[in-house]
Structures are given as C-alpha cells and as structure tokens.
KOLFI-911429 format. One record per residue (C-alpha): residue number from 1; x, y, z; chain. Coordinates in nm, 4 decimals, decimal comma. Example, Ala and Ser with C-alpha at 12.3 -4.5 7.8 and 13.67 -1.06 7.14 Angstrom:
KOLFI-911429
<pt k="1" x="1,2300" y="-0,4500" z="0,7800" c="A"/>
<pt k="2" x="1,3670" y="-0,1060" z="0,7140" c="A"/>
end
This chain:
KOLFI-911429
<pt k="1" x="20,1044" y="2,7987" z="0,6158" c="A"/>
<pt k="2" x="19,9303" y="3,0344" z="0,8526" c="A"/>
<pt k="3" x="19,9729" y="3,0070" z="1,2276" c="A"/>
<pt k="4" x="19,5960" y="3,0419" z="1,2805" c="A"/>
<pt k="5" x="19,5273" y="2,7131" z="1,1012" c="A"/>
<pt k="6" x="19,4017" y="2,4385" z="1,3341" c="A"/>
<pt k="7" x="19,6780" y="2,1793" z="1,3830" c="A"/>
<pt k="8" x="19,6079" y="1,8225" z="1,2800" c="A"/>
<pt k="9" x="19,7393" y="1,7090" z="1,6192" c="A"/>
<pt k="10" x="19,7898" y="1,9019" z="1,9409" c="A"/>
<pt k="11" x="19,8970" y="1,7057" z="2,2496" c="A"/>
<pt k="12" x="19,9866" y="1,8554" z="2,5852" c="A"/>
<pt k="13" x="20,1322" y="1,6629" z="2,8769" c="A"/>
<pt k="14" x="20,0120" y="1,3169" z="2,7700" c="A"/>
<pt k="15" x="20,0750" y="1,0512" z="3,0346" c="A"/>
<pt k="16" x="20,0069" y="0,6779" z="3,0293" c="A"/>
<pt k="17" x="20,1110" y="0,4271" z="3,2925" c="A"/>
<pt k="18" x="20,0858" y="0,0483" z="3,3046" c="A"/>
<pt k="19" x="20,1349" y="-0,0607" z="3,6625" c="A"/>
<pt k="20" x="20,4764" y="0,0666" z="3,7679" c="A"/>
<pt k="21" x="20,5761" y="0,1457" z="3,4097" c="A"/>
<pt k="22" x="20,5303" y="0,5072" z="3,2997" c="A"/>
<pt k="23" x="20,5234" y="0,4408" z="2,9249" c="A"/>
<pt k="24" x="20,4437" y="0,8023" z="2,8286" c="A"/>
<pt k="25" x="20,5568" y="1,0762" z="3,0637" c="A"/>
<pt k="26" x="20,4264" y="1,4178" z="2,9585" c="A"/>
<pt k="27" x="20,4476" y="1,4187" z="2,5780" c="A"/>
<pt k="28" x="20,3791" y="1,7461" z="2,3928" c="A"/>
<pt k="29" x="20,3292" y="1,7393" z="2,0145" c="A"/>
<pt k="30" x="20,1981" y="1,9801" z="1,7516" c="A"/>
<pt k="31" x="20,1505" y="1,8486" z="1,3980" c="A"/>
<pt k="32" x="20,0555" y="2,1009" z="1,1301" c="A"/>
<pt k="33" x="19,8015" y="1,9915" z="0,8696" c="A"/>
<pt k="34" x="19,9378" y="1,8803" z="0,5333" c="A"/>
<pt k="35" x="20,2758" y="1,7670" z="0,6653" c="A"/>
<pt k="36" x="20,4643" y="1,4505" z="0,7559" c="A"/>
<pt k="37" x="20,5599" y="1,4445" z="1,1238" c="A"/>
<pt k="38" x="20,8154" y="1,1855" z="1,2279" c="A"/>
<pt k="39" x="20,8432" y="1,0360" z="1,5759" c="A"/>
<pt k="40" x="21,1764" y="0,8679" z="1,6434" c="A"/>
<pt k="41" x="21,2651" y="0,6591" z="1,9446" c="A"/>
<pt k="42" x="21,4257" y="0,3338" z="2,0552" c="A"/>
<pt k="43" x="21,2191" y="0,0271" z="2,1383" c="A"/>
<pt k="44" x="21,0000" y="0,0917" z="2,4405" c="A"/>
<pt k="45" x="21,0335" y="0,4703" z="2,4179" c="A"/>
<pt k="46" x="20,6559" y="0,5223" z="2,4143" c="A"/>
<pt k="47" x="20,5945" y="0,5830" z="2,0447" c="A"/>
<pt k="48" x="20,3160" y="0,3286" z="1,9947" c="A"/>
<pt k="49" x="20,1524" y="0,4146" z="2,3276" c="A"/>
<pt k="50" x="20,1412" y="0,7797" z="2,2210" c="A"/>
<pt k="51" x="19,9866" y="0,6862" z="1,8854" c="A"/>
<pt k="52" x="19,7289" y="0,4676" z="2,0614" c="A"/>
<pt k="53" x="19,6168" y="0,7593" z="2,2799" c="A"/>
<pt k="54" x="19,5949" y="0,9974" z="1,9860" c="A"/>
<pt k="55" x="19,3934" y="0,7385" z="1,7912" c="A"/>
<pt k="56" x="19,1483" y="0,6916" z="2,0844" c="A"/>
<pt k="57" x="19,2582" y="0,3302" z="2,1460" c="A"/>
<pt k="58" x="19,3935" y="0,4170" z="2,4911" c="A"/>
<pt k="59" x="19,2657" y="0,6824" z="2,7300" c="A"/>
<pt k="60" x="19,5347" y="0,9185" z="2,8638" c="A"/>
<pt k="61" x="19,5917" y="0,9091" z="3,2394" c="A"/>
<pt k="62" x="19,6781" y="1,2780" z="3,2297" c="A"/>
<pt k="63" x="19,7140" y="1,5588" z="2,9770" c="A"/>
<pt k="64" x="19,4966" y="1,6213" z="2,6743" c="A"/>
<pt k="65" x="19,5070" y="1,5866" z="2,2978" c="A"/>
<pt k="66" x="19,3078" y="1,7203" z="2,0049" c="A"/>
<pt k="67" x="19,2715" y="1,6004" z="1,6467" c="A"/>
<pt k="68" x="19,1741" y="1,8935" z="1,4221" c="A"/>
<pt k="69" x="19,0376" y="2,0642" z="1,7329" c="A"/>
<pt k="70" x="18,8393" y="1,7621" z="1,8615" c="A"/>
<pt k="71" x="18,9297" y="1,6298" z="2,2063" c="A"/>
<pt k="72" x="19,0360" y="1,2636" z="2,1843" c="A"/>
<pt k="73" x="18,8730" y="1,1749" z="2,5193" c="A"/>
<pt k="74" x="18,5471" y="1,3710" z="2,5007" c="A"/>
<pt k="75" x="18,4911" y="1,3565" z="2,1224" c="A"/>
<pt k="76" x="18,6341" y="1,0160" z="2,0352" c="A"/>
<pt k="77" x="18,3588" y="0,9418" z="1,7806" c="A"/>
<pt k="78" x="18,4350" y="1,2603" z="1,5867" c="A"/>
<pt k="79" x="18,8081" y="1,1894" z="1,6027" c="A"/>
<pt k="80" x="18,7622" y="0,8418" z="1,4571" c="A"/>
<pt k="81" x="18,5924" y="0,9938" z="1,1523" c="A"/>
<pt k="82" x="18,9083" y="1,1939" z="1,0831" c="A"/>
<pt k="83" x="19,1815" y="0,9343" z="1,1189" c="A"/>
<pt k="84" x="19,3217" y="0,6144" z="0,9753" c="A"/>
<pt k="85" x="19,5694" y="0,3885" z="1,1528" c="A"/>
<pt k="86" x="19,8153" y="0,1341" z="1,0232" c="A"/>
<pt k="87" x="19,9712" y="-0,0433" z="1,3203" c="A"/>
<pt k="88" x="20,2882" y="-0,2489" z="1,3500" c="A"/>
<pt k="89" x="20,0995" y="-0,5694" z="1,2755" c="A"/>
<pt k="90" x="19,8777" y="-0,6265" z="0,9727" c="A"/>
<pt k="91" x="19,5062" y="-0,6275" z="1,0547" c="A"/>
<pt k="92" x="19,3949" y="-0,7970" z="0,7339" c="A"/>
<pt k="93" x="19,2549" y="-1,1512" z="0,7113" c="A"/>
<pt k="94" x="19,5045" y="-1,3907" z="0,5539" c="A"/>
<pt k="95" x="19,2347" y="-1,6388" z="0,4527" c="A"/>
<pt k="96" x="19,0716" y="-1,3834" z="0,2230" c="A"/>
<pt k="97" x="19,1957" y="-1,2243" z="-0,0981" c="A"/>
<pt k="98" x="19,3147" y="-0,8661" z="-0,1226" c="A"/>
<pt k="99" x="18,9892" y="-0,7620" z="-0,2886" c="A"/>
<pt k="100" x="18,7756" y="-0,9372" z="-0,0257" c="A"/>
<pt k="101" x="18,9664" y="-0,7688" z="0,2567" c="A"/>
<pt k="102" x="18,9164" y="-0,4243" z="0,1095" c="A"/>
<pt k="103" x="18,5493" y="-0,4895" z="0,0368" c="A"/>
<pt k="104" x="18,4876" y="-0,5909" z="0,3991" c="A"/>
<pt k="105" x="18,6575" y="-0,2781" z="0,5349" c="A"/>
<pt k="106" x="18,4696" y="-0,0594" z="0,2884" c="A"/>
<pt k="107" x="18,1311" y="-0,2085" z="0,3796" c="A"/>
<pt k="108" x="18,2070" y="-0,1717" z="0,7524" c="A"/>
<pt k="109" x="18,2777" y="0,1948" z="0,6857" c="A"/>
<pt k="110" x="17,9319" y="0,2354" z="0,5306" c="A"/>
<pt k="111" x="18,0084" y="0,2303" z="0,1579" c="A"/>
<pt k="112" x="17,7527" y="0,0759" z="-0,0737" c="A"/>
<pt k="113" x="17,8428" y="-0,2423" z="-0,2635" c="A"/>
<pt k="114" x="17,9150" y="-0,0449" z="-0,5806" c="A"/>
<pt k="115" x="18,1183" y="0,2179" z="-0,3947" c="A"/>
<pt k="116" x="18,3114" y="-0,0503" z="-0,2071" c="A"/>
<pt k="117" x="18,3966" y="-0,2302" z="-0,5315" c="A"/>
<pt k="118" x="18,5073" y="0,0934" z="-0,6981" c="A"/>
<pt k="119" x="18,7220" y="0,1950" z="-0,4001" c="A"/>
<pt k="120" x="18,8825" y="-0,1496" z="-0,3733" c="A"/>
<pt k="121" x="18,9752" y="-0,1464" z="-0,7417" c="A"/>
<pt k="122" x="19,1172" y="0,2044" z="-0,7120" c="A"/>
<pt k="123" x="19,3312" y="0,1212" z="-0,4076" c="A"/>
<pt k="124" x="19,4598" y="-0,2064" z="-0,5503" c="A"/>
<pt k="125" x="19,5816" y="-0,0138" z="-0,8530" c="A"/>
<pt k="126" x="19,7322" y="0,2641" z="-0,6391" c="A"/>
<pt k="127" x="19,9340" y="0,0119" z="-0,4379" c="A"/>
<pt k="128" x="20,0357" y="-0,2052" z="-0,7371" c="A"/>
<pt k="129" x="19,8319" y="-0,5034" z="-0,6156" c="A"/>
<pt k="130" x="19,5911" y="-0,5441" z="-0,9074" c="A"/>
<pt k="131" x="19,7585" y="-0,8585" z="-1,0430" c="A"/>
<pt k="132" x="19,7398" y="-1,0195" z="-0,6984" c="A"/>
<pt k="133" x="19,3866" y="-0,8991" z="-0,6208" c="A"/>
<pt k="134" x="19,2280" y="-1,2452" z="-0,6119" c="A"/>
<pt k="135" x="19,5207" y="-1,4203" z="-0,4454" c="A"/>
<pt k="136" x="19,4838" y="-1,5307" z="-0,0792" c="A"/>
<pt k="137" x="19,6944" y="-1,3185" z="0,1543" c="A"/>
<pt k="138" x="19,8726" y="-1,6316" z="0,2736" c="A"/>
<pt k="139" x="20,0534" y="-1,6142" z="-0,0628" c="A"/>
<pt k="140" x="20,1554" y="-1,2478" z="-0,0177" c="A"/>
<pt k="141" x="20,5033" y="-1,1270" z="0,0695" c="A"/>
<pt k="142" x="20,5532" y="-0,9103" z="0,3766" c="A"/>
<pt k="143" x="20,5781" y="-0,5988" z="0,1640" c="A"/>
<pt k="144" x="20,2540" y="-0,6768" z="-0,0191" c="A"/>
<pt k="145" x="20,0712" y="-0,7255" z="0,3116" c="A"/>
<pt k="146" x="20,1973" y="-0,3934" z="0,4423" c="A"/>
<pt k="147" x="20,0824" y="-0,2185" z="0,1242" c="A"/>
<pt k="148" x="19,7392" y="-0,3796" z="0,1532" c="A"/>
<pt k="149" x="19,7149" y="-0,2795" z="0,5206" c="A"/>
<pt k="150" x="19,7939" y="0,0801" z="0,4274" c="A"/>
<pt k="151" x="19,5395" y="0,0644" z="0,1446" c="A"/>
<pt k="152" x="19,2722" y="-0,0525" z="0,3892" c="A"/>
<pt k="153" x="19,3394" y="0,2446" z="0,6166" c="A"/>
<pt k="154" x="19,2796" y="0,4801" z="0,3221" c="A"/>
<pt k="155" x="18,9350" y="0,3570" z="0,2225" c="A"/>
<pt k="156" x="18,7654" y="0,6464" z="0,3990" c="A"/>
<pt k="157" x="19,0322" y="0,8915" z="0,2764" c="A"/>
<pt k="158" x="19,1051" y="1,0240" z="0,6278" c="A"/>
<pt k="159" x="19,2643" y="1,3686" z="0,6583" c="A"/>
<pt k="160" x="19,5045" y="1,2294" z="0,9228" c="A"/>
<pt k="161" x="19,6864" y="0,8978" z="0,8939" c="A"/>
<pt k="162" x="19,8858" y="0,7367" z="1,1755" c="A"/>
<pt k="163" x="20,1583" y="0,5038" z="1,0472" c="A"/>
<pt k="164" x="20,3245" y="0,3059" z="1,3240" c="A"/>
<pt k="165" x="20,6578" y="0,1773" z="1,1896" c="A"/>
<pt k="166" x="20,5036" y="0,1043" z="0,8478" c="A"/>
<pt k="167" x="20,8200" y="-0,0207" z="0,6773" c="A"/>
<pt k="168" x="20,9690" y="-0,2410" z="0,9499" c="A"/>
<pt k="169" x="21,0966" y="-0,5622" z="0,7925" c="A"/>
<pt k="170" x="21,0495" y="-0,4486" z="0,4332" c="A"/>
<pt k="171" x="21,3194" y="-0,4789" z="0,1693" c="A"/>
<pt k="172" x="21,4756" y="-0,1533" z="0,0403" c="A"/>
<pt k="173" x="21,2756" y="-0,1545" z="-0,2845" c="A"/>
<pt k="174" x="20,9410" y="-0,1967" z="-0,1066" c="A"/>
<pt k="175" x="21,0381" y="0,0656" z="0,1517" c="A"/>
<pt k="176" x="21,1027" y="0,3065" z="-0,1345" c="A"/>
<pt k="177" x="20,7587" y="0,2316" z="-0,2798" c="A"/>
<pt k="178" x="20,5974" y="0,3011" z="0,0576" c="A"/>
<pt k="179" x="20,7857" y="0,6315" z="0,0819" c="A"/>
<pt k="180" x="20,6530" y="0,7318" z="-0,2598" c="A"/>
<pt k="181" x="20,2985" y="0,6463" z="-0,1490" c="A"/>
<pt k="182" x="20,3327" y="0,8555" z="0,1668" c="A"/>
<pt k="183" x="20,4591" y="1,1513" z="-0,0369" c="A"/>
<pt k="184" x="20,1600" y="1,1218" z="-0,2719" c="A"/>
<pt k="185" x="19,9194" y="1,1133" z="0,0229" c="A"/>
<pt k="186" x="20,0587" y="1,4369" z="0,1630" c="A"/>
<pt k="187" x="20,0680" y="1,5989" z="-0,1808" c="A"/>
<pt k="188" x="19,6947" y="1,5262" z="-0,2084" c="A"/>
<pt k="189" x="19,6232" y="1,7030" z="0,1224" c="A"/>
<pt k="190" x="19,6558" y="1,4340" z="0,3893" c="A"/>
<pt k="191" x="19,8573" y="1,4651" z="0,7099" c="A"/>
<pt k="192" x="20,0811" y="1,1777" z="0,8207" c="A"/>
<pt k="193" x="20,2167" y="1,1092" z="1,1688" c="A"/>
<pt k="194" x="20,4863" y="0,8477" z="1,1265" c="A"/>
<pt k="195" x="20,6710" y="0,6518" z="1,3946" c="A"/>
<pt k="196" x="20,9922" y="0,4851" z="1,2868" c="A"/>
<pt k="197" x="21,3245" y="0,3479" z="1,4023" c="A"/>
<pt k="198" x="21,4790" y="0,4122" z="1,0601" c="A"/>
<pt k="199" x="21,6665" y="0,7410" z="1,0705" c="A"/>
<pt k="200" x="21,6908" y="0,7668" z="0,6923" c="A"/>
<pt k="201" x="21,3116" y="0,7296" z="0,6734" c="A"/>
<pt k="202" x="21,2549" y="1,0268" z="0,9032" c="A"/>
<pt k="203" x="21,5224" y="1,2232" z="0,7191" c="A"/>
<pt k="204" x="21,3638" y="1,1527" z="0,3791" c="A"/>
<pt k="205" x="20,9973" y="1,2020" z="0,4681" c="A"/>
<pt k="206" x="20,9407" y="1,4163" z="0,7757" c="A"/>
<pt k="207" x="20,8895" y="1,7921" z="0,7719" c="A"/>
<pt k="208" x="20,9465" y="1,7917" z="1,1482" c="A"/>
<pt k="209" x="21,0741" y="1,5230" z="1,3850" c="A"/>
<pt k="210" x="21,0228" y="1,4535" z="1,7548" c="A"/>
<pt k="211" x="21,2718" y="1,2289" z="1,9345" c="A"/>
<pt k="212" x="21,1061" y="1,0364" z="2,2192" c="A"/>
<pt k="213" x="21,3053" y="0,8569" z="2,4870" c="A"/>
<pt k="214" x="21,1725" y="0,6992" z="2,8061" c="A"/>
<pt k="215" x="20,8287" y="0,8427" z="2,7427" c="A"/>
<pt k="216" x="20,9399" y="1,2033" z="2,6921" c="A"/>
<pt k="217" x="21,0099" y="1,4270" z="2,3938" c="A"/>
<pt k="218" x="21,3808" y="1,5031" z="2,4277" c="A"/>
<pt k="219" x="21,4143" y="1,7068" z="2,1067" c="A"/>
<pt k="220" x="21,1920" y="1,8439" z="1,8287" c="A"/>
<pt k="221" x="21,2531" y="2,0279" z="1,5052" c="A"/>
<pt k="222" x="21,3387" y="1,9849" z="1,1389" c="A"/>
<pt k="223" x="21,6054" y="1,7333" z="1,0451" c="A"/>
<pt k="224" x="21,8505" y="2,0182" z="0,9837" c="A"/>
<pt k="225" x="21,7732" y="2,1772" z="1,3208" c="A"/>
<pt k="226" x="21,8258" y="1,8485" z="1,5021" c="A"/>
<pt k="227" x="22,1531" y="1,7857" z="1,3210" c="A"/>
<pt k="228" x="22,2755" y="2,1356" z="1,4000" c="A"/>
<pt k="229" x="22,1942" y="2,0809" z="1,7678" c="A"/>
<pt k="230" x="22,4612" y="1,8118" z="1,8058" c="A"/>
<pt k="231" x="22,7406" y="1,9576" z="1,5972" c="A"/>
<pt k="232" x="22,8383" y="2,1911" z="1,3200" c="A"/>
<pt k="233" x="22,8667" y="2,1038" z="0,9544" c="A"/>
<pt k="234" x="23,2011" y="2,0264" z="0,7946" c="A"/>
<pt k="235" x="23,3598" y="2,1180" z="0,4635" c="A"/>
<pt k="236" x="23,4859" y="1,8178" z="0,2693" c="A"/>
<pt k="237" x="23,7561" y="1,9158" z="0,0206" c="A"/>
<pt k="238" x="23,9305" y="1,6871" z="-0,2258" c="A"/>
<pt k="239" x="24,2395" y="1,8314" z="-0,3891" c="A"/>
<pt k="240" x="24,3192" y="1,7943" z="-0,7553" c="A"/>
<pt k="241" x="24,6094" y="1,5510" z="-0,8152" c="A"/>
<pt k="242" x="24,9419" y="1,7309" z="-0,7795" c="A"/>
<pt k="243" x="24,8137" y="1,9970" z="-0,5385" c="A"/>
<pt k="244" x="25,0183" y="2,0751" z="-0,2272" c="A"/>
<pt k="245" x="24,8341" y="1,9388" z="0,0765" c="A"/>
<pt k="246" x="25,0423" y="2,1337" z="0,3260" c="A"/>
<pt k="247" x="24,9818" y="2,4555" z="0,1348" c="A"/>
<pt k="248" x="24,6065" y="2,3863" z="0,1423" c="A"/>
<pt k="249" x="24,6213" y="2,3246" z="0,5190" c="A"/>
<pt k="250" x="24,8102" y="2,6489" z="0,5674" c="A"/>
<pt k="251" x="24,5515" y="2,8478" z="0,3704" c="A"/>
<pt k="252" x="24,2664" y="2,6878" z="0,5665" c="A"/>
<pt k="253" x="24,4329" y="2,7741" z="0,8982" c="A"/>
<pt k="254" x="24,4970" y="3,1329" z="0,7908" c="A"/>
<pt k="255" x="24,1487" y="3,2028" z="0,6450" c="A"/>
<pt k="256" x="23,9211" y="2,9967" z="0,8721" c="A"/>
<pt k="257" x="24,1430" y="2,9783" z="1,1813" c="A"/>
<pt k="258" x="24,0607" y="2,6077" z="1,2267" c="A"/>
<pt k="259" x="24,2717" y="2,2964" z="1,1645" c="A"/>
<pt k="260" x="24,1994" y="2,0640" z="0,8733" c="A"/>
<pt k="261" x="24,1837" y="1,6873" z="0,9138" c="A"/>
<pt k="262" x="24,3730" y="1,5099" z="0,6359" c="A"/>
<pt k="263" x="24,2438" y="1,1704" z="0,5247" c="A"/>
<pt k="264" x="24,4805" y="0,8739" z="0,4814" c="A"/>
<pt k="265" x="24,4940" y="0,9216" z="0,1060" c="A"/>
<pt k="266" x="24,6179" y="1,2779" z="0,1748" c="A"/>
<pt k="267" x="24,4015" y="1,4332" z="-0,0945" c="A"/>
<pt k="268" x="24,0866" y="1,4783" z="0,1144" c="A"/>
<pt k="269" x="24,0542" y="1,7362" z="0,3904" c="A"/>
<pt k="270" x="23,7713" y="1,7795" z="0,6384" c="A"/>
<pt k="271" x="23,7283" y="2,1221" z="0,7971" c="A"/>
<pt k="272" x="23,4852" y="2,2279" z="1,0744" c="A"/>
<pt k="273" x="23,2595" y="2,4975" z="0,9301" c="A"/>
<pt k="274" x="23,2125" y="2,7343" z="1,2232" c="A"/>
<pt k="275" x="23,1449" y="3,0379" z="1,0018" c="A"/>
<pt k="276" x="22,9750" y="2,9564" z="0,6674" c="A"/>
<pt k="277" x="23,0152" y="3,3180" z="0,5487" c="A"/>
<pt k="278" x="23,3940" y="3,2690" z="0,5357" c="A"/>
<pt k="279" x="23,3813" y="2,9757" z="0,2956" c="A"/>
<pt k="280" x="23,3808" y="3,2134" z="-0,0017" c="A"/>
<pt k="281" x="23,6960" y="3,3764" z="0,1368" c="A"/>
<pt k="282" x="23,8595" y="3,0321" z="0,1497" c="A"/>
<pt k="283" x="23,7774" y="2,9560" z="-0,2142" c="A"/>
<pt k="284" x="23,9180" y="3,2928" z="-0,3224" c="A"/>
<pt k="285" x="24,2367" y="3,2277" z="-0,1224" c="A"/>
<pt k="286" x="24,2740" y="2,8841" z="-0,2828" c="A"/>
<pt k="287" x="24,2527" y="3,0405" z="-0,6284" c="A"/>
<pt k="288" x="24,5080" y="3,3089" z="-0,5405" c="A"/>
<pt k="289" x="24,7563" y="3,0550" z="-0,4034" c="A"/>
<pt k="290" x="24,7124" y="2,7985" z="-0,6805" c="A"/>
<pt k="291" x="24,5323" y="2,5306" z="-0,4756" c="A"/>
<pt k="292" x="24,2848" y="2,3498" z="-0,6995" c="A"/>
<pt k="293" x="23,9894" y="2,1367" z="-0,5901" c="A"/>
<pt k="294" x="23,8320" y="1,8379" z="-0,7620" c="A"/>
<pt k="295" x="23,5495" y="1,8087" z="-0,5067" c="A"/>
<pt k="296" x="23,3792" y="2,0445" z="-0,2628" c="A"/>
<pt k="297" x="23,0857" y="1,9557" z="-0,0378" c="A"/>
<pt k="298" x="22,9241" y="2,0350" z="0,2954" c="A"/>
<pt k="299" x="22,8686" y="1,7393" z="0,5275" c="A"/>
<pt k="300" x="22,5980" y="1,7746" z="0,7903" c="A"/>
<pt k="301" x="22,5908" y="1,5674" z="1,1092" c="A"/>
<pt k="302" x="22,3742" y="1,2615" z="1,0544" c="A"/>
<pt k="303" x="22,0490" y="1,1757" z="1,2305" c="A"/>
<pt k="304" x="22,2353" y="0,8729" z="1,3671" c="A"/>
<pt k="305" x="22,4628" y="1,1123" z="1,5563" c="A"/>
<pt k="306" x="22,1591" y="1,3097" z="1,6742" c="A"/>
<pt k="307" x="21,9886" y="0,9947" z="1,7979" c="A"/>
<pt k="308" x="22,2938" y="0,8645" z="1,9809" c="A"/>
<pt k="309" x="22,3616" y="1,2032" z="2,1379" c="A"/>
<pt k="310" x="22,0031" y="1,2413" z="2,2623" c="A"/>
<pt k="311" x="21,9175" y="0,8864" z="2,3691" c="A"/>
<pt k="312" x="22,2503" y="0,7120" z="2,4101" c="A"/>
<pt k="313" x="22,1178" y="0,4124" z="2,2177" c="A"/>
<pt k="314" x="22,1125" y="0,2749" z="1,8663" c="A"/>
<pt k="315" x="21,7628" y="0,3158" z="1,7157" c="A"/>
<pt k="316" x="21,7488" y="-0,0271" z="1,5515" c="A"/>
<pt k="317" x="21,9665" y="-0,2618" z="1,7561" c="A"/>
<pt k="318" x="21,8755" y="-0,1419" z="2,1058" c="A"/>
<pt k="319" x="21,6221" y="-0,3949" z="2,2291" c="A"/>
<pt k="320" x="21,5612" y="-0,2262" z="2,5629" c="A"/>
<pt k="321" x="21,2388" y="-0,3009" z="2,7478" c="A"/>
<pt k="322" x="20,9784" y="-0,2785" z="2,4773" c="A"/>
<pt k="323" x="20,6920" y="-0,1360" z="2,6779" c="A"/>
<pt k="324" x="20,4943" y="-0,0685" z="2,3614" c="A"/>
<pt k="325" x="20,5126" y="-0,4295" z="2,2493" c="A"/>
<pt k="326" x="20,4174" y="-0,5596" z="2,5941" c="A"/>
<pt k="327" x="20,1242" y="-0,3336" z="2,6703" c="A"/>
<pt k="328" x="19,9782" y="-0,2262" z="2,3370" c="A"/>
<pt k="329" x="19,6956" y="-0,3809" z="2,1342" c="A"/>
<pt k="330" x="19,8396" y="-0,5421" z="1,8227" c="A"/>
<pt k="331" x="19,7091" y="-0,4577" z="1,4772" c="A"/>
<pt k="332" x="19,4473" y="-0,2196" z="1,6075" c="A"/>
<pt k="333" x="19,2779" y="0,0100" z="1,3591" c="A"/>
<pt k="334" x="19,0825" y="0,3270" z="1,4195" c="A"/>
end
C-alpha cells in the first residue's frame, strides 16, 4: 500500500460535547483504504459519538474529518454517497419481510424496481437469508436481524462501511458468520471501521486498532504492537515425561539469564522472552544437556491485558456512564 493513497478516513482533533459532558475530546484517526480498522473502548468511551460525526449524523464542535478526501462538514452529501452505516440498533421494519425491507432501502437509494429486486435477492443469498425472505422480521432471531441490517447497508456497495458493535448479543456461531462476511467485504475492496467491546473480535479482524477511553485515543497500532506495549512475550515449555525439571531451569537461567516459572504439574515452564534471538541458543543447550520438550510455544500478552492496562476497566462488564447510549441517535443510517 502506498503512502500517497488517500486514506478512507482522516480525523484530526475531533471534539463533541453534550452539555457538561465532553463525549469526544480530540480524537485523531487515520484509516487506510481496503483495511479493517477496529475501535475499542468501554461503554461511554466515545466510540459511537465518533462514528456519528464521521458518518455526518453529528457535527463536530471542533476538529475536522475527511472521508476519501471529502470534508464531513462541508461536503456531507458527497460523504454520504461513499459510506454505509450499521448502528447498534436495527433500523429495519419488523412488520415487513426481509425482502420488503431490502426493496424499500434499494428504491430509496434510487435503484429501479428490477435492480432493487435483483440486489435484494443477491444480498439475501449472501447473508444466508433466502429461506426466510418472505418471513416477517418479528419471527427473526437477533442474529438474523443483524445480518439483514448489514445487508441493507450494502445495497449501494459503499467503499466505506461503519459497523458500530455489529455482533453485540449474537451467539458465537452467528458472530463467526458475521466475521466471515466482514472479511469477504474487505477482500472485495471495501474498507470497514468497526467499533467493538469484544477483544477477540478486534484481534481476529482488525489490521489496526485504536483504544478510546474518556473520549481520547489512548493507544493505536496493530494487535501485536499493542500487546508488546504492555509486556513481553513468554516462552511456554512443556517437558517430556521423565525430564529433569531442575536441570531445565538451570539451563534456562544460564542461557537466558531469566528465571523460569514452574507450573503446579511441574512439567510446564513459562519463561519471559526478553531476547528472542537467544531462543535458538536455549534449544541447542537443551539438546546438549538431554532436556527434551513435548511442547514449545510463544505466548503473547492478550488484548484483555492491553485493555486493562490502558483503561483500567473491563471492556464488556464495565457499565460506566454510557454517554453514547444517552446522547446518540439510535439505529441511524447514513
């Protein structure tokens, strides 16, 4: 990817206040085209407010943002032609069928009757909803509604898609299906900006991640970079039955000059990996001294540890003061 390519999103110093509450306090973001960008944060951190400003639903009080080079405040009409938005709450009509919902959205977007019908059929198949196409949405499960809501946001095939906590409340199987859909969208050339409280979701999908807390970006980078920022990786070694644990500990201390932590079952050792280049030396020393391994792996710090270190709160269970839920429009679509 060349550095001269226009970013899908560029935000500088975005600010939004609601009375005395400063929901977004100087957010900077750069999202490269053709990637998945994850935004992590506890409830009330400012994630949805940020999305709403980028999607032209809220006007920033300060700062500026561009979508593919178009200013969100001065060129809002052009921006809306380039984006799709799936909010936290479904914006489909539960009294209508899946097909009827998609046809209405398609017609509102200017498609002819024939084009709308073709697009609806295509999206229902893409999201595995064909068999339920004529069923009223009141009969749909939560996962089916979320898939239909995402399908509706793709009718115009926008180059940039905002997904605001798209898998909240879904069962693991449906979450996995949504992940696969997001991967296919990006593989076909779309860009996705994803807000989530699920750390595994950001870890699985995002090329880069921003952690937002109290309206500010407190860290940004790849998942590996964020993990490395809060601690080093560890070697996890499991000895073959009959191996001498104390001998293994002695070799580790001599070669790596760090202590090994022995697990209760005494056959598993965890070693801080301060110098990855010396791991080969350790394996050679094990062979020379007759220490045999049945398992060898490198364990990175988790995104949970990153999140707790940066925000001091649990991403899912911390209720906080949910400024986004209080002040934001629900189910809005660009």
